[in-house]
C-alpha positions in Angstrom: 10.1 -23.9 5.1 9.0 -22.8 1.5 11.1 -20.1 -0.1 10.0 -17.0 -1.7 9.6 -17.3 -5.6 13.1 -16.3 -7.3 13.0 -12.9 -8.9 13.6 -12.9 -12.7 17.4 -12.0 -13.2 16.4 -8.8 -15.2 14.5 -7.6 -12.1 17.5 -7.7 -10.2 19.4 -4.9 -12.1 19.4 -1.6 -10.7 18.3 0.4 -13.5 18.3 4.0 -12.9 14.7 4.8 -13.4 13.6 8.4 -13.0 11.6 9.8 -10.1 7.9 10.7 -11.2 7.1 14.3 -10.5 4.3 15.2 -8.2 5.6 14.9 -4.7 3.5 18.1 -3.8 0.2 16.0 -4.6 1.1 13.4 -2.1 2.2 15.8 0.3 -1.3 17.8 0.4 -3.2 14.5 0.7 -0.8 13.5 3.8 -1.3 17.0 5.2 -5.2 16.3 4.9 -4.9 13.0 6.8 -2.7 14.8 9.5 -5.5 17.4 10.1 -8.0 14.6 10.9 -5.9 12.8 13.3 -5.0 13.7 17.0 -2.0 11.3 17.7 0.9 11.4 20.4 3.9 13.2 19.3 7.4 11.7 18.7 10.6 12.2 20.4 10.8 15.9 18.8 7.5 16.7 20.8 5.9 18.5 18.1 2.2 17.4 17.5 0.8 17.0 14.2 -1.7 19.9 14.4 1.5 22.3 14.8 3.0 20.9 11.6 -0.6 21.4 10.0 -0.4 25.1 11.0 3.3 25.4 10.1 3.1 23.9 6.6 1.0 27.0 5.5 4.1 28.8 5.3 6.7 25.9 5.0 5.1 23.4 2.6 7.4 24.8 -0.5 10.5 24.0 1.7 9.3 20.7 3.0 8.3 19.7 -0.4 12.0 20.4 -1.7 13.3 18.5 1.4 11.3 15.5 0.7 12.1 15.7 -3.2 15.8 15.9 -2.4 15.6 12.8 0.1 13.8 11.0 -2.6 16.5 11.8 -5.2 19.4 10.9 -2.9 17.6 7.8 -1.5 18.1 8.9 2.2 15.6 9.1 4.8 16.6 11.3 7.5 18.5 9.8 10.5 16.6 11.8 13.0 13.3 10.8 11.7 14.3 7.0 12.2 14.5 7.1 16.0 11.1 6.4 17.8 10.0 6.6 21.3 8.9 3.3 22.9 5.5 3.2 24.5 4.0 -0.2 26.1 0.4 -0.6 25.7 -1.3 -3.0 28.2 -3.2 -5.8 26.7 -6.4 -6.9 28.3 -6.7 -10.2 30.0 -2.9 -10.8 30.7 -0.8 -10.9 33.8 0.9 -7.4 34.4 4.1 -9.3 35.1 4.0 -11.1 31.5 6.1 -9.7 28.8 3.3 -10.7 26.4 0.8 -8.5 28.2 2.0 -5.5 26.6 2.0 -4.3 23.0 5.1 -2.0 21.9 4.0 1.1 19.8 6.6 3.5 18.6 6.0 7.2 18.5 7.5 8.8 15.5 8.1 12.4 14.5 5.1 13.7 12.5 6.9 15.3 9.9 8.8 11.8 9.2 5.4 10.4 9.1 4.4 12.9 6.5 7.4 11.4 4.4 6.5 7.9 5.2 2.8 8.6 3.7 4.3 10.1 0.6 6.4 6.8 0.0 3.4 4.7 1.2 1.0 6.3 -1.6 3.7 5.6 -4.2 4.2 2.2 -3.2 0.4 1.6 -3.4 -0.1 3.2 -6.9 2.9 1.1 -8.2 1.6 -2.2 -6.9 -2.1 -1.4 -8.1 -1.0 0.0 -11.3 1.9 -2.0 -12.5 2.4 -4.5 -10.0 2.7 -7.5 -9.3 0.0 -6.5 -6.9 -0.3 -8.1 -3.4 -2.5 -11.5 -3.2 -6.4 -11.1 -3.4 -6.8 -13.1 -0.2 -4.9 -10.3 2.0 -7.5 -7.9 3.4 -5.5 -6.1 6.0 -4.0 -2.6 5.6 -5.6 -2.2 2.1 -7.9 0.5 0.8 -11.7 -0.7 0.3 -11.0 -3.9 2.3 -12.0 -4.8 5.7 -12.5 -7.4 8.3 -16.2 -7.7 6.9 -14.8 -8.8 3.4 -12.4 -11.3 5.0 -15.3 -12.7 6.9 -17.6 -12.9 3.9 -14.7 -14.8 2.0 -14.4 -17.4 4.8 -18.2 -17.9 4.7 -18.1 -18.4 0.9 -15.4 -21.0 1.4 -17.1 -22.9 4.2 -20.9 -22.7 2.5 -20.0 -23.6 -1.0 -21.2 -26.5 -3.2 -18.8 -29.0 -1.9 -20.1 -28.4 1.7 -23.7 -28.6 0.4 -22.9 -31.9 -1.0 -21.9 -33.4 2.4 -18.2 -32.3 2.2 -16.1 -30.6 5.1 -14.0 -27.8 5.4 -11.0 -27.8 8.2 -9.5 -24.7 9.2 -6.4 -23.9 10.7 -5.6 -20.6 12.2 -1.9 -19.5 12.4 -0.7 -17.3 15.2 2.7 -15.6 14.2 4.3 -14.7 17.3 5.7 -11.3 17.6 5.0 -10.8 13.6 5.7 -7.4 13.2 8.6 -6.9 15.2 10.3 -9.8 13.7 9.8 -9.3 10.0 13.5 -9.8 8.3 14.3 -6.6 6.5 15.9 -8.8 3.8 12.6 -10.4 3.0 11.3 -7.0 2.4 14.1 -5.9 0.2 13.6 -9.1 -1.7 9.9 -8.8 -2.1 10.2 -5.1 -3.3 12.3 -6.5 -6.2 9.9 -9.2 -6.9 7.0 -6.7 -7.1 9.2 -4.8 -9.5 9.1 -1.5 -7.3 11.2 1.3 -9.0 14.7 1.7 -8.0 14.3 4.9 -6.4 11.6 3.6 -4.0 13.8 0.6 -3.2 16.7 2.9 -2.2 14.5 5.2 -0.1 12.8 2.0 1.6 16.2 0.2 2.0 17.8 3.5 3.9 14.5 3.6 5.9 15.2 0.2 7.2 18.8 1.0 8.3 20.0 2.6 11.5 16.7 2.5 13.0 16.4 2.9 16.9 14.1 3.1 19.7 14.5 5.2 23.0 12.8 4.1 26.2 12.8 5.4 29.9 15.0 3.1 32.3 14.3 2.4 36.0 16.7 5.1 36.9 14.7 7.7 34.9 17.2 8.0 32.3 16.6 7.4 28.4 18.0 4.3 27.1 18.6 3.8 23.2 18.4 0.3 21.7 19.5 -0.2 17.7 16.9 -2.2 15.7 17.8 -5.1 13.2 14.5 -6.2 12.0 10.7 -5.6 12.2 8.5 -2.7 11.0 7.3 -0.1 13.7 4.0 -0.5 15.0 2.8 3.1 15.1 4.3 4.0 11.9 2.9 4.7 8.4 5.2 2.5 6.2 5.0 -0.3 8.5 1.7 -1.9 7.5 2.5 -1.9 3.9 6.2 -3.0 4.2 4.7 -5.9 6.3 2.1 -6.8 3.4 4.9 -6.8 0.7 7.3 -8.9 2.8 4.6 -11.3 4.1 3.0 -11.6 0.6 5.3 -14.3 -0.8 3.6 -16.7 2.0 0.2 -16.0 0.4 1.5 -16.7 -3.2 2.6 -20.2 -2.3 1.3 -23.0 -4.5 -1.4 -24.6 -2.5 -3.0 -28.1 -3.1 -6.4 -28.5 -4.8 -9.2 -27.3 -2.5 -7.0 -25.6 -0.2 -7.3 -21.7 0.5 -5.9 -18.8 2.5 -7.7 -15.8 3.9 -5.5 -13.2 5.7 -5.9 -9.9 7.5 -2.5 -8.6 8.2 -0.7 -11.4 10.0 -3.9 -13.3 11.2 -3.7 -16.2 8.5 -6.4 -18.8 8.1 -5.8 -21.9 6.2 -8.9 -23.7 4.9 -9.1 -27.2 3.3 -12.2 -28.6 1.5 -12.9 -32.2 1.1 -15.0 -35.2 1.5 -12.9 -37.0 3.7 -11.2 -36.1 7.1 -7.8 -37.9 7.5 -6.7 -38.5 11.0 -3.9 -40.6 13.0 -6.3 -43.5 13.1 -7.4 -43.5 9.5 -9.7 -41.9 6.9 -13.1 -40.7 7.8 -15.6 -40.5 4.9 -18.1 -37.7 6.0 -20.3 -37.4 3.0 -22.8 -39.8 4.6 -22.8 -38.0 8.1 -25.0 -35.3 9.3 -22.8 -32.5 9.5 -24.8 -30.2 11.9 
């Protein structure tokens, strides 16, 4: 298996870079997004709309709390525990574990803080970098499945194909992708992308002591500690997935091989004039490629 690119030695130094001011700006953006959504509350039972009303009076205090958390590199422990809910997937047997998608309901105020961190990560990647790979289209602003589809179309209808060549595509299905992402991979990727030390500290703390609670058969709530994965239903989960998975997309590829990715859905395409199979090589340039 390929290994992630080594991070230059200088980037491993934990320099004490300062925390940029402007948490309030990010918080106001996060509150506007919260106003537009109607999501289920987390373990504390407080819906987002209640926080929108409360922040009219509490915004300065919350802003001070989040600033202190950033300075200390601490993500409050109470906000790390989520309520596990299973969403049924259509077309699968009800008694199969794969028939359910696990979603974690988190505290809305904790997700406000996650959005502050996610915004700062996005600004760093876009402004300072290294940024994410161009062929990652998932969980990114101004990119969509339409863009990914158009990229695939461009790769499969180019000049090489017009001259009689072929394109072979292999779709990779990563089993249990989001729930199995190693935290060590995310931490190392943050260093590769030269994410500021204060953001690496807060993300590192976010990825420790995480847990989910769920009702047991007797009606009592059970608790399970987590050791990997990004929570589905969180704000930070998608960007951390992209950062952790990005080293796969940066791999050196042979000439004519491309990758198109939307979150964890990965398509590998190879262009050429010959199809190589177990029984020999087949030159398709003279064939009718309908």
